[in-house]
C-alpha positions as a LaTeX table, in Angstrom:
\begin{tabular}{lrrr}
\hline
Residue & $x$ (\AA) & $y$ (\AA) & $z$ (\AA) \\
\hline
Met1 & 43.04 & 51.91 & 11.92 \\
Val2 & 46.47 & 50.89 & 13.22 \\
Leu3 & 47.64 & 47.66 & 14.83 \\
Ala4 & 50.07 & 48.21 & 17.73 \\
Val5 & 52.15 & 45.44 & 19.30 \\
Asp6 & 54.35 & 45.78 & 22.38 \\
Ile7 & 56.68 & 42.80 & 22.91 \\
Gly8 & 57.75 & 42.46 & 26.53 \\
Asn9 & 59.80 & 39.80 & 28.25 \\
Thr10 & 56.72 & 38.17 & 29.80 \\
Asn11 & 53.76 & 39.33 & 27.72 \\
Ile12 & 52.97 & 40.66 & 24.26 \\
Val13 & 50.28 & 43.34 & 24.20 \\
Val14 & 48.26 & 43.47 & 20.99 \\
Ser15 & 46.06 & 46.52 & 20.51 \\
Ser16 & 44.42 & 48.71 & 17.93 \\
Phe17 & 43.84 & 52.44 & 17.70 \\
Glu18 & 42.07 & 54.80 & 15.36 \\
Asp19 & 42.84 & 58.52 & 15.49 \\
Asp20 & 43.22 & 59.11 & 19.27 \\
Arg21 & 41.02 & 56.22 & 20.40 \\
Ile22 & 42.29 & 52.85 & 21.62 \\
Ile23 & 39.83 & 50.23 & 20.38 \\
Phe24 & 41.01 & 47.11 & 22.21 \\
Met25 & 43.96 & 45.74 & 24.17 \\
Glu26 & 44.81 & 42.08 & 24.76 \\
Arg27 & 47.76 & 40.28 & 26.39 \\
Met28 & 49.35 & 37.00 & 25.39 \\
Ser29 & 52.50 & 35.22 & 26.58 \\
Thr30 & 55.83 & 35.96 & 24.95 \\
Glu31 & 57.11 & 32.71 & 23.45 \\
Arg32 & 60.69 & 33.04 & 22.21 \\
Leu33 & 60.63 & 29.76 & 20.24 \\
Ser34 & 57.29 & 30.28 & 18.45 \\
Thr35 & 57.38 & 30.59 & 14.66 \\
Asp36 & 55.82 & 33.36 & 12.61 \\
Leu37 & 53.02 & 30.94 & 11.65 \\
Glu38 & 52.20 & 30.37 & 15.34 \\
Tyr39 & 52.10 & 34.11 & 15.95 \\
Ile40 & 49.88 & 34.55 & 12.88 \\
Val41 & 47.36 & 32.17 & 14.47 \\
Leu42 & 47.52 & 34.03 & 17.80 \\
Ile43 & 47.18 & 37.49 & 16.26 \\
Arg44 & 44.30 & 36.43 & 14.01 \\
Thr45 & 42.56 & 34.90 & 17.03 \\
Val46 & 42.92 & 38.18 & 18.97 \\
Leu47 & 41.53 & 40.15 & 16.04 \\
Glu48 & 38.59 & 37.77 & 15.59 \\
Leu49 & 37.73 & 37.87 & 19.31 \\
Asn50 & 37.52 & 41.65 & 19.05 \\
Gly51 & 35.47 & 41.66 & 15.85 \\
Met52 & 38.37 & 42.87 & 13.70 \\
Asp53 & 39.46 & 41.83 & 10.23 \\
Phe54 & 43.14 & 41.95 & 9.21 \\
Arg55 & 42.06 & 43.95 & 6.13 \\
Asp56 & 40.84 & 46.77 & 8.42 \\
Phe57 & 44.34 & 48.02 & 9.20 \\
Asp58 & 46.10 & 50.88 & 7.44 \\
Gly59 & 49.40 & 50.35 & 9.26 \\
Cys60 & 51.22 & 48.74 & 12.16 \\
Ile61 & 53.80 & 49.66 & 14.80 \\
Ile62 & 55.93 & 47.42 & 17.03 \\
Ser63 & 57.92 & 48.15 & 20.18 \\
Ser64 & 60.04 & 45.34 & 21.55 \\
Val65 & 62.58 & 44.57 & 24.25 \\
Val66 & 62.99 & 40.97 & 23.03 \\
Pro67 & 65.11 & 41.09 & 19.84 \\
Pro68 & 64.77 & 37.36 & 19.01 \\
Val69 & 60.97 & 37.76 & 18.87 \\
Thr70 & 60.85 & 41.12 & 17.06 \\
Gln71 & 61.48 & 39.84 & 13.55 \\
Thr72 & 59.22 & 36.82 & 14.05 \\
Val73 & 56.30 & 39.05 & 15.05 \\
Arg74 & 57.17 & 41.53 & 12.28 \\
Ser75 & 56.97 & 38.72 & 9.73 \\
Ser76 & 53.67 & 37.45 & 11.14 \\
Ile77 & 52.10 & 40.93 & 11.00 \\
Leu78 & 53.35 & 41.48 & 7.44 \\
Arg79 & 51.89 & 38.15 & 6.35 \\
Thr80 & 48.63 & 38.81 & 8.22 \\
Thr81 & 47.93 & 42.42 & 7.22 \\
Gly82 & 50.13 & 42.94 & 4.18 \\
Lys83 & 51.53 & 46.06 & 5.92 \\
Glu84 & 55.21 & 46.55 & 6.81 \\
Pro85 & 55.27 & 47.45 & 10.52 \\
Leu86 & 57.09 & 50.51 & 11.82 \\
Ile87 & 59.55 & 49.18 & 14.43 \\
Leu88 & 60.34 & 51.66 & 17.19 \\
Gly89 & 64.10 & 52.09 & 17.29 \\
Ala90 & 66.97 & 54.22 & 16.02 \\
Gly91 & 65.89 & 56.70 & 13.33 \\
Val92 & 62.24 & 56.77 & 14.36 \\
Lys93 & 60.94 & 60.23 & 15.32 \\
Thr94 & 59.59 & 60.23 & 18.88 \\
Gly95 & 59.10 & 63.91 & 19.71 \\
Leu96 & 61.64 & 63.57 & 22.51 \\
Lys97 & 65.17 & 64.86 & 22.93 \\
Ile98 & 67.13 & 61.93 & 24.33 \\
His99 & 70.21 & 62.71 & 26.40 \\
Val100 & 71.64 & 59.37 & 27.59 \\
Asp101 & 75.03 & 57.73 & 27.04 \\
Asn102 & 73.81 & 55.36 & 24.32 \\
Pro103 & 70.38 & 56.22 & 22.87 \\
Ala104 & 70.44 & 53.13 & 20.64 \\
Ala105 & 70.45 & 50.91 & 23.75 \\
Leu106 & 67.42 & 52.61 & 25.32 \\
Gly107 & 64.43 & 50.27 & 25.58 \\
Ser108 & 61.65 & 51.11 & 23.15 \\
Asp109 & 59.05 & 50.63 & 25.90 \\
Arg110 & 60.68 & 53.38 & 27.95 \\
Val111 & 60.72 & 55.67 & 24.91 \\
Ala112 & 57.02 & 55.07 & 24.22 \\
Asp113 & 56.12 & 55.65 & 27.89 \\
Ala114 & 58.11 & 58.89 & 27.95 \\
Ala115 & 56.64 & 60.13 & 24.66 \\
Ala116 & 53.10 & 59.72 & 25.98 \\
Ala117 & 53.82 & 61.01 & 29.49 \\
Ser118 & 55.51 & 64.19 & 28.22 \\
Tyr119 & 52.62 & 64.81 & 25.80 \\
Tyr120 & 49.66 & 64.16 & 28.11 \\
Tyr121 & 51.02 & 65.20 & 31.53 \\
Pro122 & 52.91 & 68.20 & 32.98 \\
Cys123 & 56.70 & 67.99 & 32.86 \\
Pro124 & 58.99 & 67.16 & 34.50 \\
Val125 & 57.43 & 63.72 & 34.57 \\
Ile126 & 58.54 & 60.37 & 35.93 \\
Thr127 & 57.21 & 57.16 & 34.39 \\
Val128 & 57.08 & 53.91 & 36.35 \\
Asp129 & 56.50 & 50.87 & 34.11 \\
Met130 & 55.90 & 47.77 & 36.20 \\
Gly131 & 56.45 & 44.68 & 34.10 \\
Thr132 & 59.11 & 41.96 & 34.24 \\
Ala133 & 61.40 & 44.79 & 35.36 \\
Thr134 & 60.23 & 48.01 & 36.99 \\
Thr135 & 61.65 & 50.77 & 34.81 \\
Ile136 & 61.68 & 54.34 & 36.06 \\
Ser137 & 62.30 & 57.04 & 33.47 \\
Val138 & 62.63 & 60.81 & 33.77 \\
Val139 & 61.67 & 63.53 & 31.29 \\
Asp140 & 62.75 & 67.00 & 32.45 \\
Ala141 & 60.94 & 70.32 & 32.12 \\
Asp142 & 62.36 & 70.79 & 28.60 \\
Lys143 & 60.87 & 67.45 & 27.49 \\
Thr144 & 64.30 & 65.83 & 27.38 \\
Phe145 & 64.63 & 62.17 & 28.33 \\
Ile146 & 67.53 & 62.26 & 30.80 \\
Gly147 & 67.64 & 58.66 & 32.09 \\
Gly148 & 66.28 & 56.73 & 35.03 \\
Leu149 & 66.57 & 53.45 & 36.90 \\
Ile150 & 65.82 & 49.76 & 36.35 \\
Ile151 & 64.65 & 47.71 & 39.34 \\
Pro152 & 63.89 & 43.95 & 39.45 \\
Gly153 & 60.19 & 43.47 & 38.81 \\
Val154 & 57.68 & 42.39 & 41.43 \\
Arg155 & 57.21 & 38.88 & 40.08 \\
Val156 & 60.92 & 38.41 & 39.31 \\
Ser157 & 61.85 & 39.33 & 42.88 \\
Leu158 & 59.20 & 37.09 & 44.37 \\
Asp159 & 60.02 & 34.10 & 42.14 \\
Ser160 & 63.72 & 34.49 & 42.90 \\
Leu161 & 63.05 & 34.47 & 46.63 \\
Thr162 & 60.70 & 31.49 & 46.67 \\
Gly163 & 62.94 & 29.60 & 44.22 \\
Arg164 & 65.97 & 29.91 & 46.51 \\
Ala165 & 64.26 & 29.37 & 49.88 \\
Ala166 & 63.00 & 25.82 & 50.26 \\
Gln167 & 60.39 & 26.57 & 52.91 \\
Leu168 & 58.83 & 29.56 & 51.19 \\
Pro169 & 55.77 & 28.74 & 49.04 \\
Glu170 & 54.88 & 30.25 & 45.69 \\
Ile171 & 52.08 & 32.79 & 46.14 \\
Ser172 & 49.72 & 34.96 & 44.13 \\
Leu173 & 50.14 & 38.73 & 44.21 \\
Glu174 & 47.10 & 39.67 & 46.26 \\
Pro175 & 46.94 & 42.63 & 48.65 \\
Pro176 & 48.07 & 41.74 & 52.18 \\
Lys177 & 45.52 & 42.05 & 54.98 \\
Lys178 & 47.89 & 44.29 & 56.94 \\
Leu179 & 51.53 & 45.36 & 56.97 \\
Ile180 & 52.57 & 43.25 & 59.97 \\
Ala181 & 51.69 & 39.76 & 58.80 \\
Ala182 & 51.12 & 36.74 & 61.04 \\
Asn183 & 51.84 & 33.88 & 58.62 \\
Thr184 & 54.37 & 33.04 & 55.92 \\
Val185 & 52.13 & 33.66 & 52.90 \\
Asp186 & 50.96 & 37.05 & 54.17 \\
Cys187 & 54.55 & 37.93 & 55.13 \\
Leu188 & 55.59 & 37.35 & 51.52 \\
Lys189 & 52.67 & 39.38 & 50.17 \\
Ser190 & 53.30 & 42.22 & 52.59 \\
Gly191 & 57.04 & 42.17 & 51.98 \\
Ile192 & 56.97 & 42.30 & 48.19 \\
Ile193 & 54.09 & 44.78 & 47.86 \\
Tyr194 & 55.11 & 47.25 & 50.57 \\
Ser195 & 58.83 & 47.09 & 49.74 \\
Thr196 & 58.11 & 47.85 & 46.09 \\
Ala197 & 55.69 & 50.66 & 47.01 \\
Cys198 & 58.28 & 52.15 & 49.38 \\
Ala199 & 60.98 & 51.85 & 46.70 \\
Ile200 & 58.84 & 53.82 & 44.24 \\
Asp201 & 58.01 & 56.47 & 46.86 \\
Gly202 & 61.66 & 56.76 & 47.86 \\
Val203 & 63.19 & 56.80 & 44.38 \\
Thr204 & 60.72 & 59.35 & 42.98 \\
Ala205 & 61.34 & 61.62 & 45.99 \\
Arg206 & 65.10 & 61.43 & 45.39 \\
Ile207 & 64.64 & 62.17 & 41.69 \\
Glu208 & 62.72 & 65.31 & 42.63 \\
Glu209 & 65.49 & 66.21 & 45.04 \\
Glu210 & 68.12 & 65.79 & 42.31 \\
Leu211 & 66.11 & 67.83 & 39.79 \\
Gly212 & 65.26 & 70.47 & 42.37 \\
Gln213 & 61.58 & 70.57 & 41.47 \\
Pro214 & 58.39 & 68.50 & 41.90 \\
Cys215 & 57.46 & 65.97 & 39.22 \\
Thr216 & 54.33 & 64.35 & 37.88 \\
Val217 & 54.52 & 60.58 & 38.42 \\
Val218 & 52.68 & 58.22 & 36.04 \\
Ala219 & 52.60 & 54.45 & 36.49 \\
Thr220 & 51.73 & 51.77 & 33.97 \\
Gly221 & 52.35 & 48.07 & 33.32 \\
Gly222 & 50.69 & 44.84 & 34.43 \\
Asn223 & 51.76 & 45.06 & 38.08 \\
Ala224 & 50.92 & 48.73 & 38.62 \\
Pro225 & 47.35 & 48.16 & 39.92 \\
Arg226 & 48.73 & 45.83 & 42.61 \\
Ile227 & 51.38 & 48.23 & 43.90 \\
Ile228 & 50.33 & 51.85 & 43.32 \\
Pro229 & 47.45 & 51.81 & 45.88 \\
Phe230 & 50.09 & 51.16 & 48.57 \\
Cys231 & 52.28 & 54.11 & 47.61 \\
Arg232 & 52.00 & 57.22 & 49.78 \\
Arg233 & 52.65 & 59.86 & 47.15 \\
Lys234 & 50.24 & 60.86 & 44.39 \\
Ile235 & 50.79 & 58.61 & 41.38 \\
Ile236 & 48.61 & 58.61 & 38.27 \\
His237 & 47.80 & 55.12 & 36.97 \\
Asp238 & 47.53 & 55.06 & 33.17 \\
Glu239 & 47.22 & 51.51 & 31.86 \\
His240 & 47.33 & 52.73 & 28.23 \\
Leu241 & 50.41 & 54.92 & 28.57 \\
Leu242 & 52.72 & 52.83 & 26.38 \\
Leu243 & 50.05 & 52.31 & 23.71 \\
Gln244 & 49.33 & 56.04 & 23.66 \\
Gly245 & 53.06 & 56.58 & 23.12 \\
Leu246 & 53.06 & 54.17 & 20.18 \\
Met247 & 50.03 & 55.97 & 18.76 \\
Leu248 & 51.76 & 59.37 & 18.98 \\
Ile249 & 55.00 & 58.01 & 17.48 \\
Tyr250 & 53.17 & 56.29 & 14.63 \\
Gln251 & 51.21 & 59.45 & 13.83 \\
Arg252 & 54.36 & 61.59 & 13.94 \\
Asn253 & 56.25 & 59.31 & 11.56 \\
Thr254 & 53.42 & 58.75 & 9.08 \\
Ala255 & 52.80 & 62.52 & 8.96 \\
Glu256 & 56.52 & 63.06 & 8.29 \\
Asn257 & 56.51 & 60.46 & 5.52 \\
Ser258 & 53.41 & 62.05 & 3.97 \\
Lys259 & 55.18 & 65.44 & 3.88 \\
Lys260 & 58.20 & 63.89 & 2.18 \\
Ala261 & 55.99 & 62.14 & $-0.37$ \\
Ser262 & 54.13 & 65.40 & $-1.11$ \\
Gly263 & 57.43 & 67.23 & $-1.54$ \\
Ser264 & 58.69 & 64.60 & $-3.97$ \\
Glu265 & 55.53 & 64.83 & $-6.08$ \\
Ala266 & 55.79 & 68.63 & $-6.18$ \\
\hline
\end{tabular}
Protein backbone atom coordinates (compact mmCIF):
# COMPACT_ATOMS: atom_id res chain seq x y z
CA MET A 1 0.00 0.00 0.00
CA VAL A 2 1.23 3.49 -0.88
CA LEU A 3 0.60 6.83 0.81
CA ALA A 4 0.06 9.70 -1.65
CA VAL A 5 0.08 13.38 -0.65
CA ASP A 6 -0.76 16.31 -2.92
CA ILE A 7 0.20 19.69 -1.45
CA GLY A 8 -1.83 22.52 -2.94
CA ASN A 9 -1.93 26.20 -2.09
CA THR A 10 -5.21 25.85 -0.18
CA ASN A 11 -5.53 22.17 0.71
CA ILE A 12 -3.38 19.09 1.19
CA VAL A 13 -4.95 15.88 -0.08
CA VAL A 14 -3.86 12.75 1.78
CA SER A 15 -4.77 9.44 0.17
CA SER A 16 -3.79 5.82 -0.10
CA PHE A 17 -3.78 3.36 -2.97
CA GLU A 18 -3.04 -0.31 -3.43
CA ASP A 19 -2.42 -1.69 -6.92
CA ASP A 20 -4.97 0.28 -9.01
CA ARG A 21 -7.43 0.96 -6.19
CA ILE A 22 -7.72 4.22 -4.27
CA ILE A 23 -8.56 3.31 -0.68
CA PHE A 24 -9.34 6.71 0.85
CA MET A 25 -8.94 10.43 0.19
CA GLU A 26 -9.05 13.23 2.75
CA ARG A 27 -8.43 17.00 2.59
CA MET A 28 -6.82 19.24 5.18
CA SER A 29 -5.76 22.89 5.09
CA THR A 30 -2.29 23.82 3.88
CA GLU A 31 -0.51 25.56 6.75
CA ARG A 32 2.79 27.08 5.66
CA LEU A 33 4.04 27.70 9.22
CA SER A 34 3.21 24.27 10.67
CA THR A 35 6.13 22.13 11.84
CA ASP A 36 6.80 18.54 10.84
CA LEU A 37 5.54 17.45 14.28
CA GLU A 38 2.20 19.19 13.64
CA TYR A 39 1.89 17.49 10.27
CA ILE A 40 2.76 14.14 11.88
CA VAL A 41 -0.23 14.59 14.20
CA LEU A 42 -2.51 15.51 11.29
CA ILE A 43 -1.38 12.64 9.07
CA ARG A 44 -1.65 10.08 11.87
CA THR A 45 -5.16 11.37 12.64
CA VAL A 46 -6.18 10.93 8.98
CA LEU A 47 -4.78 7.40 8.94
CA GLU A 48 -6.52 6.46 12.20
CA LEU A 49 -9.87 7.85 11.00
CA ASN A 50 -9.59 5.58 7.96
CA GLY A 51 -8.54 2.50 9.93
CA MET A 52 -4.94 2.62 8.67
CA ASP A 53 -1.68 2.03 10.50
CA PHE A 54 1.51 3.84 9.46
CA ARG A 55 3.23 0.42 9.34
CA ASP A 56 0.88 -0.63 6.51
CA PHE A 57 2.67 1.44 3.87
CA ASP A 58 5.32 0.15 1.49
CA GLY A 59 6.10 3.58 0.04
CA CYS A 60 5.02 7.19 -0.37
CA ILE A 61 4.79 9.82 -3.10
CA ILE A 62 4.39 13.60 -2.83
CA SER A 63 3.39 16.22 -5.38
CA SER A 64 3.59 19.84 -4.29
CA VAL A 65 3.19 23.37 -5.60
CA VAL A 66 4.16 24.87 -2.23
CA PRO A 67 7.96 24.49 -1.87
CA PRO A 68 8.14 25.78 1.74
CA VAL A 69 5.76 22.99 2.83
CA THR A 70 7.24 20.18 0.72
CA GLN A 71 10.22 19.38 2.94
CA THR A 72 8.17 19.74 6.13
CA VAL A 73 5.63 17.18 4.90
CA ARG A 74 8.43 14.96 3.55
CA SER A 75 10.04 14.93 6.99
CA SER A 76 6.73 14.19 8.72
CA ILE A 77 6.01 11.25 6.38
CA LEU A 78 9.54 9.87 6.83
CA ARG A 79 9.20 10.06 10.61
CA THR A 80 5.68 8.58 10.51
CA THR A 81 6.19 5.69 8.09
CA GLY A 82 9.95 5.23 8.02
CA LYS A 83 9.75 5.45 4.20
CA GLU A 84 11.53 8.09 2.10
CA PRO A 85 8.85 9.66 -0.11
CA LEU A 86 9.25 9.94 -3.87
CA ILE A 87 8.84 13.67 -4.64
CA LEU A 88 7.43 14.37 -8.09
CA GLY A 89 9.86 16.68 -9.86
CA ALA A 90 12.83 16.77 -12.21
CA GLY A 91 14.28 13.31 -12.89
CA VAL A 92 11.11 11.42 -12.02
CA LYS A 93 9.73 9.26 -14.86
CA THR A 94 6.17 10.28 -15.74
CA GLY A 95 5.45 8.47 -19.01
CA LEU A 96 5.00 11.83 -20.72
CA LYS A 97 7.08 13.71 -23.25
CA ILE A 98 7.15 17.29 -22.01
CA HIS A 99 7.68 20.03 -24.59
CA VAL A 100 7.53 23.36 -22.73
CA ASP A 101 10.08 26.16 -22.36
CA ASN A 102 11.18 25.15 -18.86
CA PRO A 103 10.05 21.65 -17.79
CA ALA A 104 11.58 22.12 -14.33
CA ALA A 105 9.12 24.96 -13.64
CA LEU A 106 6.05 22.91 -14.59
CA GLY A 107 3.75 22.31 -11.62
CA SER A 108 3.79 18.73 -10.39
CA ASP A 109 -0.01 18.75 -10.10
CA ARG A 110 -0.32 19.48 -13.82
CA VAL A 111 2.12 16.67 -14.61
CA ALA A 112 0.17 14.17 -12.49
CA ASP A 113 -3.14 15.24 -14.07
CA ALA A 114 -1.69 14.89 -17.56
CA ALA A 115 -0.11 11.50 -16.82
CA ALA A 116 -3.46 10.09 -15.69
CA ALA A 117 -5.54 11.77 -18.40
CA SER A 118 -3.29 10.53 -21.22
CA TYR A 119 -3.34 7.00 -19.77
CA TYR A 120 -7.06 6.63 -19.04
CA TYR A 121 -8.66 8.82 -21.73
CA PRO A 122 -8.33 9.27 -25.51
CA CYS A 123 -5.76 11.82 -26.67
CA PRO A 124 -5.53 14.65 -27.42
CA VAL A 125 -6.81 15.47 -23.97
CA ILE A 126 -7.30 18.69 -22.05
CA THR A 127 -7.21 18.66 -18.25
CA VAL A 128 -8.95 21.34 -16.20
CA ASP A 129 -7.84 21.35 -12.54
CA MET A 130 -9.99 23.71 -10.50
CA GLY A 131 -8.23 24.57 -7.27
CA THR A 132 -6.75 27.83 -5.98
CA ALA A 133 -5.91 28.45 -9.64
CA THR A 134 -7.71 26.86 -12.57
CA THR A 135 -4.97 25.18 -14.59
CA ILE A 136 -5.68 24.00 -18.12
CA SER A 137 -3.17 21.59 -19.63
CA VAL A 138 -2.96 19.99 -23.07
CA VAL A 139 -1.57 16.60 -24.08
CA ASP A 140 -1.52 16.10 -27.85
CA ALA A 141 -2.27 13.00 -29.89
CA ASP A 142 1.33 11.79 -29.46
CA LYS A 143 0.99 11.96 -25.65
CA THR A 144 3.23 15.02 -25.47
CA PHE A 145 2.52 17.67 -22.85
CA ILE A 146 2.58 20.86 -24.93
CA GLY A 147 1.47 23.52 -22.41
CA GLY A 148 -1.74 25.22 -21.41
CA LEU A 149 -3.15 28.14 -19.45
CA ILE A 150 -3.45 29.29 -15.84
CA ILE A 151 -6.58 31.20 -14.82
CA PRO A 152 -7.39 32.73 -11.40
CA GLY A 153 -9.37 30.20 -9.41
CA VAL A 154 -13.05 30.52 -8.59
CA ARG A 155 -12.56 31.33 -4.92
CA VAL A 156 -9.57 33.61 -5.57
CA SER A 157 -11.58 35.66 -8.06
CA LEU A 158 -14.57 35.89 -5.77
CA ASP A 159 -12.53 36.80 -2.68
CA SER A 160 -10.64 39.44 -4.64
CA LEU A 161 -13.89 41.02 -5.82
CA THR A 162 -15.64 41.06 -2.44
CA GLY A 163 -12.44 42.21 -0.71
CA ARG A 164 -12.14 45.27 -2.96
CA ALA A 165 -15.82 46.25 -3.18
CA ALA A 166 -17.15 47.48 0.15
CA GLN A 167 -20.81 46.79 -0.56
CA LEU A 168 -20.37 43.26 -1.87
CA PRO A 169 -20.83 40.52 0.76
CA GLU A 170 -18.82 37.34 1.09
CA ILE A 171 -20.84 34.41 -0.22
CA SER A 172 -20.75 30.63 -0.44
CA LEU A 173 -20.32 28.96 -3.82
CA GLU A 174 -23.81 27.57 -4.31
CA PRO A 175 -25.53 27.19 -7.69
CA PRO A 176 -27.49 30.31 -8.69
CA LYS A 177 -31.25 29.97 -9.11
CA LYS A 178 -31.03 31.41 -12.62
CA LEU A 179 -28.59 33.27 -14.86
CA ILE A 180 -30.28 36.67 -14.61
CA ALA A 181 -30.18 37.29 -10.88
CA ALA A 182 -32.42 39.71 -8.96
CA ASN A 183 -30.29 40.38 -5.87
CA THR A 184 -26.65 41.04 -5.03
CA VAL A 185 -25.83 37.62 -3.58
CA ASP A 186 -27.35 35.75 -6.53
CA CYS A 187 -25.66 38.17 -8.95
CA LEU A 188 -22.29 37.22 -7.44
CA LYS A 189 -23.08 33.50 -7.59
CA SER A 190 -24.32 33.72 -11.16
CA GLY A 191 -21.40 35.89 -12.23
CA ILE A 192 -18.60 33.74 -10.86
CA ILE A 193 -20.10 30.36 -11.80
CA TYR A 194 -21.31 31.19 -15.30
CA SER A 195 -18.26 33.28 -16.20
CA THR A 196 -15.94 30.44 -15.17
CA ALA A 197 -18.06 27.87 -17.04
CA CYS A 198 -18.04 30.06 -20.15
CA ALA A 199 -14.27 30.56 -19.84
CA ILE A 200 -13.72 26.79 -19.80
CA ASP A 201 -16.08 26.26 -22.75
CA GLY A 202 -14.41 29.05 -24.70
CA VAL A 203 -10.79 28.16 -23.95
CA THR A 204 -11.22 24.45 -24.68
CA ALA A 205 -12.92 25.28 -27.99
CA ARG A 206 -10.01 27.55 -28.96
CA ILE A 207 -7.49 24.86 -28.00
CA GLU A 208 -9.28 22.44 -30.33
CA GLU A 209 -9.21 25.10 -33.03
CA GLU A 210 -5.45 25.59 -32.58
CA LEU A 211 -4.77 21.83 -32.60
CA GLY A 212 -7.10 21.27 -35.53
CA GLN A 213 -8.85 18.31 -33.94
CA PRO A 214 -11.40 17.52 -31.19
CA CYS A 215 -10.15 16.80 -27.68
CA THR A 216 -11.30 14.86 -24.65
CA VAL A 217 -11.80 17.26 -21.73
CA VAL A 218 -11.37 16.01 -18.14
CA ALA A 219 -11.99 18.18 -15.08
CA THR A 220 -10.82 17.66 -11.52
CA GLY A 221 -10.14 19.67 -8.36
CA GLY A 222 -12.27 20.86 -5.45
CA ASN A 223 -14.28 23.42 -7.42
CA ALA A 224 -15.03 21.23 -10.44
CA PRO A 225 -18.39 19.87 -9.16
CA ARG A 226 -19.63 23.45 -8.72
CA ILE A 227 -18.71 24.63 -12.22
CA ILE A 228 -18.75 21.72 -14.68
CA PRO A 229 -22.57 21.22 -14.60
CA PHE A 230 -22.89 24.75 -16.03
CA CYS A 231 -20.55 24.12 -18.96
CA ARG A 232 -22.18 23.47 -22.34
CA ARG A 233 -19.62 21.10 -23.80
CA LYS A 234 -19.08 17.51 -22.71
CA ILE A 235 -16.60 17.43 -19.84
CA ILE A 236 -15.70 14.32 -17.85
CA HIS A 237 -15.47 14.92 -14.10
CA ASP A 238 -12.80 12.73 -12.49
CA GLU A 239 -12.22 13.69 -8.86
CA HIS A 240 -9.36 11.17 -8.53
CA LEU A 241 -7.46 12.23 -11.64
CA LEU A 242 -4.41 13.67 -9.86
CA LEU A 243 -4.20 10.75 -7.42
CA GLN A 244 -4.42 8.29 -10.31
CA GLY A 245 -1.52 10.17 -11.91
CA LEU A 246 0.54 9.86 -8.73
CA MET A 247 -0.29 6.15 -8.61
CA LEU A 248 0.89 5.63 -12.21
CA ILE A 249 4.06 7.67 -11.66
CA TYR A 250 4.90 5.83 -8.44
CA GLN A 251 4.40 2.45 -10.10
CA ARG A 252 6.51 3.47 -13.10
CA ASN A 253 9.41 4.63 -10.93
CA THR A 254 9.38 1.72 -8.48
CA ALA A 255 9.28 -0.73 -11.41
CA GLU A 256 12.26 1.08 -12.96
CA ASN A 257 14.18 0.95 -9.68
CA SER A 258 13.40 -2.77 -9.31
CA LYS A 259 14.83 -3.42 -12.79
CA LYS A 260 18.00 -1.54 -11.91
CA ALA A 261 18.35 -3.45 -8.65
CA SER A 262 17.88 -6.78 -10.46
CA GLY A 263 20.49 -5.80 -13.03
CA SER A 264 22.98 -4.89 -10.33
CA GLU A 265 22.50 -8.24 -8.56
CA ALA A 266 22.97 -10.11 -11.85
